[in-house]
VOLORO-445963 format. One record per residue (C-alpha): residue number from 0; residue in one letter; x, y, z. Coordinates in steps of 0.2 Angstrom, whole numbers. Example, Ala and Ser with C-alpha at 12.3 -4.5 7.8 and 13.67 -1.06 7.14 Angstrom:
# VOLORO-445963
REC  resi  resn      u      v      w
REC     0     A     62    -22     39
REC     1     S     68     -5     36
END
This chain:
# VOLORO-445963
REC  resi  resn      u      v      w
REC     0     M    531    222   -539
REC     1     T    525    224   -557
REC     2     E    538    219   -571
REC     3     T    543    232   -584
REC     4     P    536    226   -601
REC     5     H    550    218   -612
REC     6     P    550    222   -631
REC     7     L    552    203   -635
REC     8     Y    538    198   -623
REC     9     D    527    211   -632
REC    10     R    532    204   -649
REC    11     H    527    187   -645
REC    12     A    513    189   -632
REC    13     D    500    183   -644
REC    14     T    509    166   -647
REC    15     L    511    164   -628
REC    16     N    493    168   -625
REC    17     R    488    155   -638
REC    18     A    499    142   -630
REC    19     L    492    146   -613
REC    20     T    475    143   -620
REC    21     A    481    127   -628
REC    22     I    488    118   -613
REC    23     T    471    122   -604
REC    24     E    460    116   -618
REC    25     R    471    101   -623
REC    26     G    464    101   -641
REC    27     Y    473    102   -657
REC    28     W    484    117   -660
REC    29     S    502    120   -667
REC    30     A    512    136   -669
REC    31     Y    524    129   -682
REC    32     P    518    122   -698
REC    33     E    523    104   -700
REC    34     S    523    103   -719
REC    35     P    539    107   -728
REC    36     S    529    113   -743
REC    37     P    536    129   -752
REC    38     R    518    136   -751
REC    39     V    521    137   -733
REC    40     Y    539    141   -731
REC    41     G    543    149   -748
REC    42     E    551    143   -764
REC    43     T    569    144   -758
REC    44     A    568    139   -740
REC    45     A    572    120   -743
REC    46     A    587    124   -754
REC    47     D    593    138   -742
REC    48     G    592    126   -727
REC    49     K    601    112   -736
REC    50     A    615    124   -741
REC    51     A    617    130   -724
REC    52     F    618    112   -717
REC    53     E    631    107   -730
REC    54     A    641    123   -726
REC    55     Y    645    115   -709
REC    56     L    652     99   -716
REC    57     G    670     96   -714
REC    58     G    673    112   -705
REC    59     D    674    121   -688
REC    60     F    657    124   -682
REC    61     P    655    143   -679
REC    62     L    653    144   -660
REC    63     D    662    156   -649
REC    64     Q    661    150   -631
REC    65     P    673    146   -617
REC    66     G    684    131   -621
REC    67     T    700    122   -622
REC    68     G    705    128   -639
REC    69     V    703    109   -645
REC    70     R    690    104   -658
REC    71     V    682     87   -658
REC    72     A    672     77   -672
REC    73     T    663     62   -667
REC    74     E    648     60   -679
REC    75     A    645     46   -691
REC    76     S    629     48   -702
REC    77     P    618     33   -704
REC    78     F    616     38   -722
REC    79     G    634     36   -725
REC    80     V    637     55   -728
REC    81     Q    653     62   -722
REC    82     L    650     75   -708
REC    83     A    667     78   -700
REC    84     V    660     94   -691
REC    85     R    673    100   -678
REC    86     Y    665    107   -662
REC    87     P    674    117   -649
REC    88     H    678    107   -633
REC    89     A    677    113   -616
REC    90     G    680    106   -599
REC    91     T    668    103   -585
REC    92     D    674    118   -574
REC    93     E    675    130   -589
REC    94     L    657    126   -594
REC    95     V    650    127   -576
REC    96     G    660    142   -571
REC    97     A    654    152   -586
REC    98     A    636    147   -584
REC    99     S    636    151   -566
REC   100     A    643    169   -570
REC   101     A    628    172   -582
REC   102     L    615    167   -570
REC   103     P    612    182   -559
REC   104     A    608    195   -573
REC   105     W    596    182   -581
REC   106     R    587    178   -564
REC   107     D    585    197   -561
REC   108     A    578    201   -578
REC   109     G    562    194   -573
REC   110     T    549    182   -580
REC   111     Q    543    192   -594
REC   112     A    560    196   -601
REC   113     R    565    178   -600
REC   114     V    549    172   -608
REC   115     G    551    185   -622
REC   116     V    569    180   -626
REC   117     C    565    162   -626
REC   118     L    551    165   -638
REC   119     E    562    174   -649
REC   120     I    574    160   -649
REC   121     L    560    148   -655
REC   122     D    556    161   -668
REC   123     R    574    161   -674
REC   124     L    575    142   -674
REC   125     H    559    141   -684
REC   126     K    567    153   -697
REC   127     H    581    140   -699
REC   128     I    570    124   -698
REC   129     F    576    117   -715
REC   130     E    594    118   -708
REC   131     L    589    109   -692
REC   132     A    579     96   -702
REC   133     N    594     92   -712
REC   134     A    605     91   -697
REC   135     V    592     79   -688
REC   136     Q    591     68   -704
REC   137     F    609     65   -707
REC   138     T    614     62   -689
REC   139     S    598     52   -683
REC   140     G    594     42   -699
REC   141     Q    577     49   -700
REC   142     A    569     52   -717
REC   143     F    568     70   -721
REC   144     V    550     73   -719
REC   145     M    550     65   -702
REC   146     A    566     75   -697
REC   147     F    557     91   -703
REC   148     Q    541     87   -693
REC   149     A    548     78   -677
REC   150     G    565     87   -677
REC   151     G    559    104   -682
REC   152     A    540    109   -681
REC   153     H    535     96   -667
REC   154     A    551     99   -657
REC   155     L    547    118   -657
REC   156     D    529    115   -652
REC   157     R    535    105   -637
REC   158     A    547    118   -632
REC   159     L    533    131   -633
REC   160     E    522    120   -623
REC   161     A    536    119   -609
REC   162     L    537    138   -610
REC   163     A    518    140   -608
REC   164     Y    518    128   -593
REC   165     A    533    137   -585
REC   166     Y    525    154   -587
REC   167     A    509    148   -579
REC   168     E    519    141   -564
REC   169     M    530    156   -562
REC   170     T    515    168   -562
REC   171     R    504    157   -551
REC   172     H    508    169   -537
REC   173     P    509    188   -537
REC   174     G    525    197   -537
REC   175     T    520    207   -522
REC   176     A    506    207   -509
REC   177     G    500    218   -495
REC   178     W    497    209   -478
REC   179     E    487    216   -464
REC   180     K    482    208   -448
REC   181     A    472    215   -433
REC   182     A    482    217   -417
REC   183     G    469    220   -404
REC   184     K    466    239   -399
REC   185     G    482    244   -407
REC   186     D    486    248   -425
REC   187     P    485    233   -437
REC   188     L    501    224   -442
REC   189     R    505    228   -460
REC   190     M    518    221   -471
REC   191     T    523    221   -489
REC   192     K    529    205   -496
REC   193     T    539    202   -512
REC   194     F    540    185   -520
REC   195     H    555    181   -531
REC   196     V    556    167   -544
REC   197     V    573    160   -540
REC   198     P    581    147   -552
REC   199     R    589    131   -545
REC   200     G    605    133   -554
REC   201     V    615    127   -569
REC   202     A    605    114   -579
REC   203     L    612    100   -590
REC   204     V    603     93   -605
REC   205     I    610     76   -611
REC   206     G    604     73   -628
REC   207     C    600     57   -637
REC   208     N    605     50   -654
REC   209     T    587     46   -661
REC   210     F    578     63   -657
REC   211     P    591     75   -653
REC   212     T    580     91   -653
REC   213     W    562     83   -649
REC   214     N    568     75   -633
REC   215     S    580     89   -628
REC   216     Y    570    105   -631
REC   217     P    557    103   -617
REC   218     G    569    102   -604
REC   219     L    581    114   -612
REC   220     F    568    128   -613
REC   221     A    559    124   -596
REC   222     S    576    126   -588
REC   223     L    581    142   -597
REC   224     V    565    151   -595
REC   225     T    564    148   -577
REC   226     G    581    157   -575
REC   227     N    593    142   -576
REC   228     P    608    143   -588
REC   229     V    609    127   -598
REC   230     I    624    116   -603
REC   231     V    619    106   -618
REC   232     K    628     89   -620
REC   233     P    623     81   -636
REC   234     H    625     62   -640
REC   235     P    642     60   -649
REC   236     R    634     54   -665
REC   237     A    621     68   -665
REC   238     V    629     84   -661
REC   239     L    625     96   -676
REC   240     P    606     98   -672
REC   241     L    610    104   -654
REC   242     A    625    114   -660
REC   243     I    614    124   -672
REC   244     T    601    126   -658
REC   245     V    615    133   -646
REC   246     R    622    144   -660
REC   247     Y    605    153   -663
REC   248     A    600    154   -645
REC   249     R    617    162   -641
REC   250     E    614    175   -655
REC   251     V    597    180   -648
REC   252     L    603    181   -630
REC   253     A    618    192   -635
REC   254     E    606    203   -646
REC   255     A    595    205   -631
REC   256     G    609    211   -620
REC   257     F    612    195   -610
REC   258     D    627    184   -608
REC   259     P    627    171   -622
REC   260     N    635    158   -609
REC   261     L    617    156   -603
REC   262     I    617    142   -616
REC   263     M    633    132   -621
REC   264     L    637    116   -630
REC   265     A    647    102   -622
REC   266     A    654     92   -636
REC   267     E    664     78   -629
REC   268     A    680     69   -635
REC   269     P    679     51   -639
REC   270     G    678     41   -622
REC   271     E    678     56   -612
REC   272     K    662     53   -602
REC   273     L    659     72   -601
REC   274     A    640     69   -597
REC   275     S    644     59   -581
REC   276     D    657     72   -575
REC   277     L    645     86   -578
REC   278     A    630     77   -570
REC   279     L    640     75   -554
REC   280     H    646     93   -552
REC   281     R    640    101   -536
REC   282     S    634    116   -546
REC   283     I    623    106   -558
REC   284     R    606    107   -551
REC   285     I    595    100   -565
REC   286     V    598     86   -576
REC   287     D    587     81   -591
REC   288     F    591     64   -600
REC   289     T    584     53   -613
REC   290     G    592     36   -617
REC   291     S    595     19   -609
REC   292     T    587     13   -593
REC   293     E    605      9   -586
REC   294     Y    612     26   -588
REC   295     G    595     34   -583
REC   296     D    595     24   -567
REC   297     W    613     29   -564
REC   298     L    609     47   -565
REC   299     E    594     45   -553
REC   300     T    605     36   -541
REC   301     H    621     47   -541
REC   302     A    617     64   -547
REC   303     R    609     67   -529
REC   304     Q    613     86   -529
REC   305     A    601     89   -544
REC   306     S    583     87   -549
REC   307     V    584     73   -562
REC   308     Y    572     70   -576
REC   309     T    574     54   -586
REC   310     E    565     46   -601
REC   311     K    571     28   -602
REC   312     A    567     12   -610
REC   313     G    550      2   -609
REC   314     L    540    -12   -615
REC   315     N    527     -4   -626
REC   316     T    513    -16   -629
REC   317     V    497    -19   -639
REC   318     V    483    -30   -634
REC   319     I    472    -37   -648
REC   320     D    455    -44   -643
REC   321     S    444    -41   -658
REC   322     T    441    -28   -672
REC   323     D    428    -22   -684
REC   324     D    441    -16   -696
REC   325     F    454    -29   -698
REC   326     A    463    -21   -713
REC   327     G    463     -4   -705
REC   328     M    471    -12   -689
REC   329     C    484    -21   -699
REC   330     R    488     -5   -709
REC   331     N    489      5   -693
REC   332     L    501     -7   -684
REC   333     G    511    -10   -700
REC   334     F    514      9   -701
REC   335     T    518     10   -682
REC   336     L    531     -4   -684
REC   337     T    539      3   -700
REC   338     L    541     21   -696
REC   339     Y    559     26   -693
REC   340     S    562      7   -692
REC   341     G    555      6   -675
REC   342     Q    568     17   -668
REC   343     M    556     27   -657
REC   344     C    554     26   -638
REC   345     T    535     25   -641
REC   346     T    535     11   -654
REC   347     S    525     -5   -650
REC   348     Q    536    -20   -646
REC   349     N    525    -33   -639
REC   350     I    509    -38   -648
REC   351     L    498    -49   -637
REC   352     I    486    -60   -647
REC   353     P    475    -74   -640
REC   354     A    482    -91   -647
REC   355     G    464    -96   -652
REC   356     G    463    -80   -663
REC   357     I    451    -66   -664
REC   358     E    434    -60   -671
REC   359     T    435    -47   -685
REC   360     D    424    -39   -698
REC   361     Q    431    -53   -710
REC   362     G    426    -67   -699
REC   363     H    437    -77   -687
REC   364     K    455    -74   -689
REC   365     S    468    -86   -682
REC   366     F    483    -81   -672
REC   367     D    494    -84   -687
REC   368     E    482    -74   -698
REC   369     V    483    -59   -687
REC   370     A    501    -59   -686
REC   371     G    502    -62   -704
REC   372     G    491    -48   -708
REC   373     I    502    -36   -698
REC   374     A    517    -43   -707
REC   375     A    509    -41   -724
REC   376     A    506    -23   -720
REC   377     V    524    -20   -716
REC   378     G    529    -29   -731
REC   379     K    518    -18   -742
REC   380     L    525     -2   -735
REC   381     T    543     -8   -737
REC   382     A    542    -18   -754
REC   383     D    547     -3   -765
REC   384     P    564      4   -759
REC   385     A    561     21   -765
REC   386     R    545     23   -755
REC   387     G    550     12   -741
REC   388     V    566     22   -736
REC   389     E    555     37   -734
REC   390     L    547     28   -719
REC   391     T    561     17   -712
REC   392     G    575     30   -713
REC   393     A    592     22   -709
REC   394     I    598     12   -694
REC   395     V    605     24   -681
REC   396     N    619     14   -673
REC   397     D    627     -3   -672
REC   398     G    618     -8   -657
REC   399     V    602     -9   -667
REC   400     L    611    -21   -680
REC   401     E    617    -32   -666
REC   402     R    599    -34   -659
REC   403     L    593    -38   -676
REC   404     A    606    -52   -677
REC   405     E    602    -58   -660
REC   406     V    583    -59   -662
REC   407     T    586    -72   -677
REC   408     K    590    -84   -663
REC   409     V    574    -83   -654
REC   410     G    556    -88   -658
REC   411     E    549    -91   -675
REC   412     P    550    -77   -688
REC   413     V    533    -71   -695
REC   414     L    543    -58   -705
REC   415     E    561    -57   -708
REC   416     S    571    -41   -708
REC   417     R    580    -38   -724
REC   418     S    594    -26   -730
REC   419     V    588    -12   -742
REC   420     T    599     -2   -754
REC   421     H    594     17   -752
REC   422     P    591     24   -769
REC   423     S    599     41   -765
REC   424     Y    612     36   -752
REC   425     A    622     20   -757
REC   426     D    631     19   -740
REC   427     A    615     21   -730
REC   428     V    612      7   -717
REC   429     V    594      2   -720
REC   430     R    584    -13   -712
REC   431     T    566    -17   -713
REC   432     P    556    -23   -698
REC   433     T    556    -41   -691
REC   434     I    541    -49   -682
REC   435     V    544    -64   -672
REC   436     K    532    -76   -665
REC   437     L    533    -81   -646
REC   438     A    524    -90   -633
REC   439     A    518    -82   -618
REC   440     D    531    -91   -607
REC   441     D    545    -83   -617
REC   442     A    545    -69   -605
REC   443     E    564    -69   -604
REC   444     T    564    -63   -622
REC   445     Y    549    -51   -623
REC   446     G    552    -45   -605
REC   447     R    567    -34   -611
REC   448     E    568    -20   -623
REC   449     W    574    -23   -641
REC   450     F    576     -6   -647
REC   451     G    574     -5   -666
REC   452     P    564    -13   -680
REC   453     I    560    -28   -669
REC   454     S    542    -34   -663
REC   455     F    535    -49   -655
REC   456     A    518    -57   -659
REC   457     I    515    -66   -642
REC   458     A    502    -80   -641
REC   459     T    492    -79   -625
REC   460     D    478    -90   -617
REC   461     S    465    -76   -618
REC   462     T    462    -58   -618
REC   463     A    462    -58   -599
REC   464     H    479    -67   -600
REC   465     S    485    -53   -612
REC   466     L    479    -40   -599
REC   467     E    488    -49   -585
REC   468     L    504    -49   -596
REC   469     L    502    -30   -599
REC   470     R    500    -27   -581
REC   471     R    515    -37   -576
REC   472     T    528    -32   -590
REC   473     V    524    -14   -589
REC   474     G    522    -14   -571
REC   475     E    540    -21   -569
REC   476     K    549    -13   -584
REC   477     G    538      2   -588
REC   478     A    531      8   -605
REC   479     L    528     25   -614
REC   480     T    513     18   -624
REC   481     A    500      5   -624
REC   482     G    486      0   -637
REC   483     V    471    -10   -637
REC   484     Y    459    -17   -651
REC   485     S    442    -23   -646
REC   486     T    424    -22   -651
REC   487     D    419    -25   -633
REC   488     E    417    -10   -622
REC   489     S    420    -20   -606
REC   490     V    437    -25   -614
REC   491     L    442     -7   -618
REC   492     D    437     -2   -600
REC   493     A    447    -16   -592
REC   494     T    462    -12   -603
REC   495     E    460      6   -598
REC   496     A    460      1   -579
REC   497     V    476     -9   -581
REC   498     A    484      6   -590
REC   499     V    479     18   -576
REC   500     E    486      5   -563
REC   501     V    503      4   -572
REC   502     G    503     22   -577
REC   503     V    504     20   -596
REC   504     H    495     31   -609
REC   505     L    483     20   -619
REC   506     S    476     22   -637
REC   507     C    461     12   -642
REC   508     N    456      5   -659
REC   509     L    468     15   -670
REC   510     T    464     11   -688
REC   511     G    466     28   -697
REC   512     G    479     42   -697
REC   513     V    483     42   -679
REC   514     F    497     30   -673
REC   515     V    501     24   -655
REC   516     N    519     30   -657
REC   517     Q    515     48   -661
REC   518     S    510     61   -649
REC   519     A    503     79   -651
REC   520     A    510     94   -642
REC   521     F    498    104   -631
REC   522     S    486     89   -631
REC   523     D    495     72   -627
REC   524     F    507     70   -613
REC   525     H    523     61   -618
REC   526     G    527     48   -604
REC   527     S    518     49   -587
REC   528     G    531     48   -574
REC   529     A    520     35   -567
REC   530     N    531     19   -572
REC   531     A    549     14   -574
REC   532     A    550     21   -592
REC   533     A    551     39   -587
REC   534     N    550     48   -570
REC   535     A    542     64   -578
REC   536     A    529     68   -591
REC   537     L    533     80   -606
REC   538     T    526     92   -602
REC   539     D    515     97   -587
REC   540     G    516    108   -572
REC   541     A    526     95   -562
REC   542     Y    539     95   -576
REC   543     V    543    114   -574
REC   544     A    538    119   -557
REC   545     N    553    111   -548
REC   546     R    566    120   -559
REC   547     F    564    136   -548
REC   548     R    559    141   -531
REC   549     I    549    156   -523
REC   550     V    559    166   -511
REC   551     Q    550    179   -502
REC   552     S    555    195   -492
REC   553     R    544    205   -481
REC   554     R    545    222   -473
REC   555     H    534    232   -462
REC   556     V    524    246   -470
END
């Protein structure tokens, strides 16, 4: 069965083909420029995007979808900006019922039609990238450039990567096949077989506060393109970026002749627990979640009717053995710890350093000198508030502030966190990173996640001891990233062996413009699905293949 070409598929075929090449080659490629420069996007793009964002504030968000008629507003900006956007509210049965009704026509449209429509949605979102970036900035606390890159360009790249993997998996088998088998002296047995891509059912995406688009787009588009309607349930404090996403996706779907209820926003009232109600509904067959280990574990345990994909917490760790670029190592780690005030699921928390110090290009450095060098790099990046806030952004929620207060009661401070007045937003909540010195036997402290601008310099007996701590802590609690610094190839090999054993992605001797807490679409896998921090990788074939099934029919010729 050959699919009828779809005009949107034809329009975006070059982009799809380049993405298919990229996931095979795993080199550098990006479809969406990450620089917000007017030379790239036009002289008025930034102003137009900011104006579009500001037009939402204090008003009813323009979204026509099934609902209760009630509006809800739950967001509070880390920058102190009054948002007060009111979103349509809908109940679980309304959302699931409307999504289920939209599924058959979307399923029957075929792979090329779905891929074409989804690529058009990404193109539409890209046209509104400054609008999205402002929404991400003022709900997550990211500085603007980071919000533009991570919340805009990189999120779109990750979505396109998911589409490419999904297309590859859906077209792995032919649509039809002729089958013939000899039958002795009689005529051969002949059949025609048809293979249908069948979606699992309604999908649920549960968004997070820190990276509302980057973490949501892979699952959202992987589900949608494989034929599953998607209910998007944002974090109550970061609704606007996903509301904008849903708005433009619905526009494209309607223009293409499909039911816009293939994607809907599930904004919840305070204390409603809508995510849990949706996740347990019998018709929800896919759940994507980014957030706490506790809730991720709950979803995996209780949403048994669904295929559940979770990215949770972990103990991201760096092993320092030696370096031939001490200044570069300190600068790199300093930037890693400072970026977005450490509020990234990939930021290093535990830095393992031999108590006796390390060898460097500047001679032997004691433990205190190594920890102090990293602290000095953080201090330099945050010394000037005007420059520092463009890296740190603002603190996303009160939980981070509570952990910053709690950590003052443990260990010995190498660098203390301080409050900073944002030069542009006087009510912004800004805190610089803290680094605390711990002993290796303080496992009760460093053996749990301290999400936020909190890191520990941990004195170990030796590099071998550091590797054992890496094996034990990540093996028990999981991690999304690990790093190592060493001039000894045998140490690099031993660290890589441990990383493979505990299923964590490893970066070696980063001293330049690549950082352990950043990953590149089409090249780096985000998470491995091989330890407790995440049960899936963003994105690979396994991430998309279980979102649909192949159902065959066969007839005698």
